[in-house]
C-alpha positions as CSV (number, residue, x, y, z in Angstrom):
1,M,-54.7,-3.5,-26.7
2,A,-51.8,-1.3,-27.5
3,Q,-50.6,-1.3,-31.2
4,F,-47.2,-2.7,-32.1
5,S,-45.1,-1.8,-35.1
6,N,-44.1,-5.5,-35.2
7,E,-47.2,-7.3,-36.5
8,K,-45.8,-10.8,-35.6
9,L,-45.2,-9.7,-32.0
10,Q,-48.7,-8.3,-31.8
11,R,-50.2,-11.6,-33.0
12,V,-48.2,-13.6,-30.5
13,L,-49.4,-11.3,-27.6
14,Q,-53.0,-11.5,-28.9
15,T,-52.8,-15.3,-28.9
16,I,-51.4,-15.4,-25.3
17,A,-54.0,-12.9,-24.1
18,H,-56.8,-15.0,-25.7
19,E,-55.6,-18.2,-24.0
20,E,-54.9,-16.6,-20.6
21,G,-57.9,-14.4,-20.4
22,N,-58.3,-11.1,-18.6
23,S,-55.7,-12.0,-16.0
24,F,-52.9,-11.5,-18.6
25,T,-51.3,-8.1,-18.4
26,Y,-48.2,-6.8,-20.0
27,D,-46.2,-3.6,-20.7
28,A,-46.6,-3.1,-24.5
29,A,-43.9,-0.4,-24.8
30,E,-41.3,-2.3,-22.8
31,I,-41.9,-5.5,-24.7
32,E,-41.6,-3.7,-28.1
33,T,-38.4,-2.0,-26.9
34,E,-36.8,-5.2,-25.8
35,A,-37.9,-7.0,-29.0
36,R,-36.2,-4.3,-31.1
37,Y,-33.0,-4.6,-29.0
38,S,-32.9,-8.4,-29.2
39,S,-33.5,-8.2,-32.9
40,S,-30.8,-5.7,-33.5
41,R,-28.2,-7.8,-31.8
42,Y,-28.6,-10.5,-34.5
43,T,-29.4,-8.4,-37.6
44,N,-26.2,-6.3,-36.9
45,L,-24.1,-9.4,-36.3
46,P,-22.2,-9.2,-39.6
47,I,-21.4,-5.6,-38.8
48,K,-20.2,-6.6,-35.3
49,L,-18.0,-9.3,-36.9
50,L,-16.5,-6.7,-39.2
51,T,-16.0,-4.5,-36.2
52,I,-14.0,-7.3,-34.5
53,F,-11.9,-7.7,-37.7
54,G,-11.3,-4.0,-38.0
55,G,-10.4,-3.8,-34.3
56,F,-7.9,-6.6,-34.8
57,L,-6.2,-4.7,-37.6
58,A,-6.2,-1.5,-35.6
59,T,-4.6,-3.5,-32.8
60,L,-1.7,-4.6,-34.9
61,F,-0.9,-1.0,-35.9
62,F,-1.4,0.2,-32.4
63,M,0.9,-2.5,-30.9
64,G,3.5,-1.6,-33.5
65,F,3.4,2.0,-32.4
66,L,3.6,1.1,-28.7
67,F,6.6,-1.2,-29.3
68,S,8.4,1.5,-31.2
69,T,8.2,3.6,-28.0
70,G,10.0,0.8,-26.0
71,L,7.0,0.0,-23.9
72,Y,7.9,-3.7,-24.0
73,N,11.0,-3.1,-22.0
74,S,9.0,-2.4,-18.8
75,T,6.9,-5.1,-17.2
76,V,5.1,-2.6,-15.0
77,A,4.2,-0.4,-18.0
78,L,2.9,-3.4,-19.8
79,L,0.7,-4.4,-16.9
80,V,-0.6,-0.8,-16.2
81,F,-1.3,-0.1,-19.9
82,G,-2.9,-3.5,-20.3
83,V,-5.4,-3.0,-17.4
84,A,-6.0,0.6,-18.5
85,F,-6.9,-0.4,-22.0
86,I,-9.2,-3.2,-20.9
87,V,-11.0,-0.9,-18.5
88,G,-11.0,1.9,-21.1
89,S,-12.6,-0.4,-23.7
90,E,-15.6,-0.9,-21.4
91,V,-15.9,2.8,-20.6
92,I,-15.9,3.7,-24.3
93,S,-18.4,1.0,-25.1
94,R,-20.8,2.5,-22.6
95,L,-20.5,6.1,-23.9
96,R,-22.5,5.7,-27.1
97,H,-23.5,2.9,-29.5
98,D,-21.5,4.0,-32.5
99,L,-19.6,1.9,-35.1
100,L,-16.5,3.9,-34.8
101,L,-16.5,3.8,-31.0
102,D,-17.2,0.1,-31.2
103,A,-14.1,-0.4,-33.3
104,V,-12.0,1.7,-30.9
105,S,-13.4,-0.2,-28.0
106,V,-12.6,-3.6,-29.6
107,S,-9.1,-2.5,-30.5
108,L,-8.4,-1.3,-27.0
109,N,-9.8,-4.5,-25.5
110,I,-7.6,-6.8,-27.6
111,T,-4.6,-4.6,-27.1
112,G,-5.2,-4.7,-23.3
113,Y,-5.4,-8.4,-23.2
114,L,-2.2,-8.7,-25.2
115,L,-0.2,-6.1,-23.2
116,F,-1.4,-7.6,-19.9
117,G,-0.5,-11.1,-21.1
118,M,3.0,-10.0,-22.2
119,G,3.5,-8.2,-18.8
120,V,2.5,-11.3,-16.8
121,S,4.6,-13.6,-19.0
122,E,7.7,-11.7,-17.9
123,L,7.1,-13.3,-14.5
124,N,7.9,-16.6,-16.1
125,S,4.8,-18.3,-14.8
126,D,2.4,-19.6,-17.5
127,V,0.0,-20.8,-14.9
128,T,-0.3,-17.4,-13.3
129,L,-0.8,-15.9,-16.8
130,A,-3.6,-18.3,-17.6
131,L,-5.4,-17.9,-14.3
132,L,-5.1,-14.1,-14.3
133,L,-6.5,-13.8,-17.9
134,A,-9.3,-16.2,-17.0
135,G,-10.1,-14.1,-13.9
136,I,-10.1,-10.8,-15.8
137,A,-12.3,-12.3,-18.5
138,A,-14.7,-13.7,-15.9
139,I,-15.0,-10.3,-14.3
140,F,-15.6,-8.7,-17.7
141,I,-18.4,-11.2,-18.5
142,V,-20.1,-10.2,-15.3
143,V,-19.8,-6.4,-15.7
144,S,-19.6,-5.7,-19.4
145,G,-22.5,-4.5,-21.4
146,S,-21.1,-4.8,-24.9
147,M,-22.0,-7.8,-27.0
148,V,-18.6,-7.8,-28.8
149,L,-16.6,-7.4,-25.6
150,L,-18.6,-10.2,-23.9
151,F,-17.8,-12.4,-26.9
152,L,-14.1,-11.7,-26.7
153,A,-14.1,-12.2,-22.9
154,T,-15.7,-15.6,-23.3
155,L,-13.0,-16.6,-25.8
156,V,-10.3,-15.4,-23.5
157,F,-11.8,-17.2,-20.5
158,W,-12.2,-20.6,-22.2
159,G,-8.8,-20.2,-24.0
160,S,-7.0,-19.6,-20.8
161,L,-8.6,-22.6,-19.0
162,V,-8.0,-24.9,-22.0
163,S,-4.3,-23.9,-21.9
164,L,-3.8,-25.2,-18.3
165,P,-3.7,-29.0,-19.1
166,L,-1.1,-28.2,-21.8
167,I,0.9,-26.1,-19.3
168,F,0.9,-28.9,-16.8
169,E,1.8,-31.4,-19.5
170,M,-1.4,-33.4,-18.7
171,P,-3.3,-33.3,-22.0
172,E,-5.8,-35.9,-20.8
173,L,-7.3,-33.2,-18.6
174,L,-8.6,-31.7,-21.9
175,Y,-11.4,-34.3,-21.6
176,V,-12.6,-32.5,-18.5
177,H,-13.0,-29.4,-20.6
178,V,-14.7,-31.3,-23.3
179,G,-17.3,-32.6,-20.8
180,V,-17.8,-29.3,-19.1
181,M,-18.1,-27.3,-22.3
182,A,-20.5,-29.8,-23.9
183,A,-22.6,-29.8,-20.7
184,I,-22.7,-26.0,-20.7
185,L,-23.6,-25.9,-24.4
186,V,-26.4,-28.4,-23.9
187,Y,-27.7,-26.5,-20.9
188,L,-27.7,-23.2,-22.6
189,S,-29.5,-24.7,-25.7
190,L,-32.1,-26.6,-23.9
191,H,-33.0,-23.9,-21.3
192,E,-32.7,-20.8,-23.5
193,A,-36.2,-19.5,-22.9
194,R,-36.0,-19.9,-19.1
195,L,-32.6,-18.3,-18.9
196,I,-33.4,-15.2,-20.9
197,A,-36.6,-14.7,-19.0
198,Q,-35.1,-14.9,-15.6
199,H,-33.4,-11.6,-15.6
200,P,-32.6,-8.8,-18.0
201,R,-28.9,-9.2,-17.4
202,L,-29.1,-12.9,-18.3
203,N,-30.9,-11.9,-21.5
204,K,-28.1,-9.7,-22.5
205,L,-25.4,-12.2,-21.5
206,Y,-26.9,-15.2,-23.2
207,A,-26.2,-14.5,-26.9
208,P,-22.6,-13.4,-26.8
209,V,-21.6,-16.0,-24.1
210,R,-23.2,-18.8,-26.0
211,I,-21.7,-17.9,-29.4
212,G,-18.4,-17.4,-27.6
213,S,-18.7,-20.8,-26.0
214,V,-19.5,-22.3,-29.4
215,F,-16.4,-20.9,-31.0
216,S,-14.3,-21.9,-28.0
217,F,-15.7,-25.4,-28.2
218,I,-14.9,-25.6,-31.9
219,G,-11.4,-24.5,-31.1
220,L,-11.0,-27.3,-28.6
221,L,-12.3,-29.8,-31.1
222,I,-9.8,-28.6,-33.6
223,L,-7.1,-29.1,-31.0
224,L,-8.3,-32.7,-30.4
225,A,-8.4,-33.3,-34.2
226,H,-4.7,-32.3,-34.5
227,H,-3.6,-33.8,-31.2
228,T,-0.5,-35.3,-32.9
229,L,1.0,-31.8,-33.0
230,L,0.9,-31.6,-29.2
231,P,4.2,-32.1,-27.4
232,E,2.6,-34.7,-25.2
233,K,0.9,-37.7,-26.6
234,L,-2.9,-37.7,-26.1
235,E,-4.4,-41.0,-25.3
236,Y,-7.9,-42.4,-24.5
237,L,-9.6,-40.2,-27.1
238,W,-12.6,-42.5,-26.8
239,V,-13.4,-40.9,-23.4
240,A,-14.1,-37.5,-25.1
241,S,-16.2,-39.3,-27.7
242,L,-18.3,-41.0,-25.1
243,L,-19.0,-37.7,-23.3
244,L,-20.0,-36.0,-26.5
245,I,-22.2,-39.0,-27.6
246,V,-24.0,-38.8,-24.2
247,A,-24.6,-35.0,-24.7
248,L,-25.9,-35.8,-28.2
249,L,-28.4,-38.3,-26.9
250,V,-29.6,-35.8,-24.3
251,V,-30.4,-33.3,-27.0
252,L,-32.0,-36.0,-29.1
253,R,-34.2,-36.9,-26.2
254,R,-35.4,-33.3,-25.8
255,I,-36.1,-33.0,-29.5
256,M,-38.1,-36.2,-29.6
257,H,-40.0,-35.1,-26.4
258,D,-40.9,-31.7,-27.9
259,N,-42.1,-33.4,-31.1
260,G,-44.3,-35.9,-29.3
261,V,-42.1,-38.9,-29.9
262,T,-43.0,-40.9,-26.8
263,D,-43.0,-44.4,-28.3
264,S,-40.1,-46.3,-26.7
265,K,-39.5,-48.4,-29.8
266,T,-39.1,-45.3,-32.0
267,Q,-36.8,-43.7,-29.4
268,T,-34.7,-46.9,-29.2
269,I,-34.3,-46.9,-33.0
270,V,-33.2,-43.2,-33.1
271,Y,-30.7,-43.8,-30.3
272,T,-29.4,-47.0,-32.0
273,C,-28.9,-45.2,-35.3
274,C,-27.1,-42.3,-33.6
275,I,-24.7,-44.7,-31.8
276,A,-24.2,-46.8,-34.9
277,L,-23.3,-43.7,-36.9
278,L,-20.8,-42.5,-34.4
279,A,-19.3,-45.8,-33.4
280,P,-16.7,-45.9,-36.2
281,T,-15.6,-42.4,-35.1
282,I,-15.0,-43.3,-31.5
283,L,-11.3,-42.2,-31.7
284,T,-12.3,-38.9,-33.5
285,P,-14.3,-37.0,-30.9
286,S,-14.3,-33.8,-33.1
287,L,-17.0,-35.3,-35.3
288,A,-19.4,-36.0,-32.4
289,G,-18.6,-32.5,-31.0
290,A,-19.4,-30.7,-34.3
291,L,-22.6,-32.7,-34.7
292,L,-23.6,-31.7,-31.2
293,V,-23.1,-28.0,-32.1
294,V,-25.2,-28.5,-35.3
295,L,-28.0,-30.3,-33.6
296,A,-28.2,-28.0,-30.6
297,S,-28.1,-24.8,-32.8
298,F,-30.7,-26.2,-35.1
299,Y,-33.0,-27.0,-32.2
300,I,-33.0,-23.4,-30.9
301,G,-32.7,-21.8,-34.4
302,H,-29.3,-20.1,-34.0
303,H,-28.2,-19.6,-37.5
304,L,-24.6,-18.4,-36.9
305,S,-23.6,-21.2,-34.6
306,F,-25.4,-23.7,-36.9
307,I,-23.4,-22.5,-39.9
308,V,-20.2,-22.6,-37.9
309,G,-21.0,-26.1,-36.7
310,L,-21.7,-27.3,-40.3
311,L,-18.4,-25.9,-41.5
312,A,-16.6,-27.6,-38.6
313,L,-18.4,-30.8,-39.3
314,G,-17.5,-30.8,-43.0
315,Y,-13.8,-30.1,-42.1
316,F,-13.7,-32.9,-39.5
317,I,-15.3,-35.3,-41.9
318,I,-12.8,-34.6,-44.6
319,L,-10.0,-34.8,-42.1
320,Y,-11.4,-38.1,-40.8
321,Y,-11.5,-39.8,-44.2
322,Y,-8.1,-38.4,-45.2
323,N,-6.5,-39.9,-42.1
324,L,-8.0,-43.3,-42.5
325,Q,-5.3,-45.9,-43.2
326,L,-7.4,-47.6,-45.8
327,T,-7.5,-48.0,-49.6
328,L,-9.5,-45.6,-51.7
329,L,-12.1,-48.4,-52.4
330,A,-12.6,-49.0,-48.7
331,K,-13.0,-45.3,-48.0
332,S,-15.6,-45.1,-50.8
333,G,-17.5,-48.0,-49.3
334,I,-17.6,-46.3,-45.9
335,L,-18.9,-43.1,-47.5
336,V,-21.6,-45.1,-49.3
337,L,-22.6,-46.9,-46.1
338,T,-22.7,-43.6,-44.2
339,G,-24.9,-42.0,-46.8
340,C,-27.3,-45.0,-46.8
341,L,-27.5,-44.7,-43.0
342,F,-28.5,-41.1,-43.3
343,L,-31.0,-41.8,-46.0
344,G,-32.5,-44.6,-43.9
345,G,-32.8,-42.2,-41.0
346,L,-34.5,-39.6,-43.2
347,Y,-36.9,-42.2,-44.4
348,L,-37.8,-43.3,-40.9
349,L,-38.2,-39.7,-39.8
350,N,-40.5,-38.9,-42.7
351,R,-42.5,-42.0,-42.2
352,Y,-43.0,-41.2,-38.5
353,L,-44.0,-37.6,-39.3
354,R,-46.6,-38.8,-41.8
355,N,-48.1,-41.3,-39.3
356,H,-48.1,-38.7,-36.6
357,A,-49.9,-36.2,-38.9
358,N,-52.5,-38.8,-39.8
């Protein structure tokens, strides 16, 4: 067997080879190269986030320079420069993996989207603007090879689609986005291994598209949490909550199945506790959505999206209790009851795990 610099990877392959027998063959060098690449995408994530921030600051200065030249007076120039910058950002990202070039690439990409959006907005058609930006972002997701640019394209794609119900002054259509985005998030989380193993391209797409979808989903939840600021009144919030609760139950079902919880009585208790916990928040879908992000991210071990989900959950909980039209004593009672419910769930879980271990 070939030697690996990664001892953990070597032990995993040895275990698989032992279980599969002599019929198991693999390319040691290729597996090690791919493992290093996948690991670097996560270990360098803070650097990539700083790159995005630096690119954003550079974009502000660059946009100021372009406006000083009078570029904003020409719609054609805005469109041409916008497309050129978007294409140029991808070309630069493919030249060499370098921190400076990454910052330039991100800056050009953001500037390109802004210039293109400003150019199309001169046509006085918000629908055309949203659809064109979504189309460009979708093409970018298919062809781009940069993790940061894929992340930005995912944000632009979902942001453009979410804007359509607001443009048409039909905010209830946001519930369609809630259902679709929740379904995609659940699918990506529950089928991670199969997706990244199907094709190398899917393996490279998975991480940035998923984290971009998580951020977009959190943004949609924030929009729902502050729906009173929308120009059109948003009704039937319980529809979004029901969709998210169903998605939560699907994730819970997979978690229980993977942990050998097959007893129907135990499953019923878990489902009942989950529904009882979320029932008082039926008109606050943001809580169920944030809990879905936390649970799905914890299930597959994605630390960044888990932390983002926790922060969002904490924010929505504070917002929920702040907006309750109740006395301080009543709010305190609800907090105590909620804490007791969590402790009861923890007790039942520990009890089941002990019985299962015995």
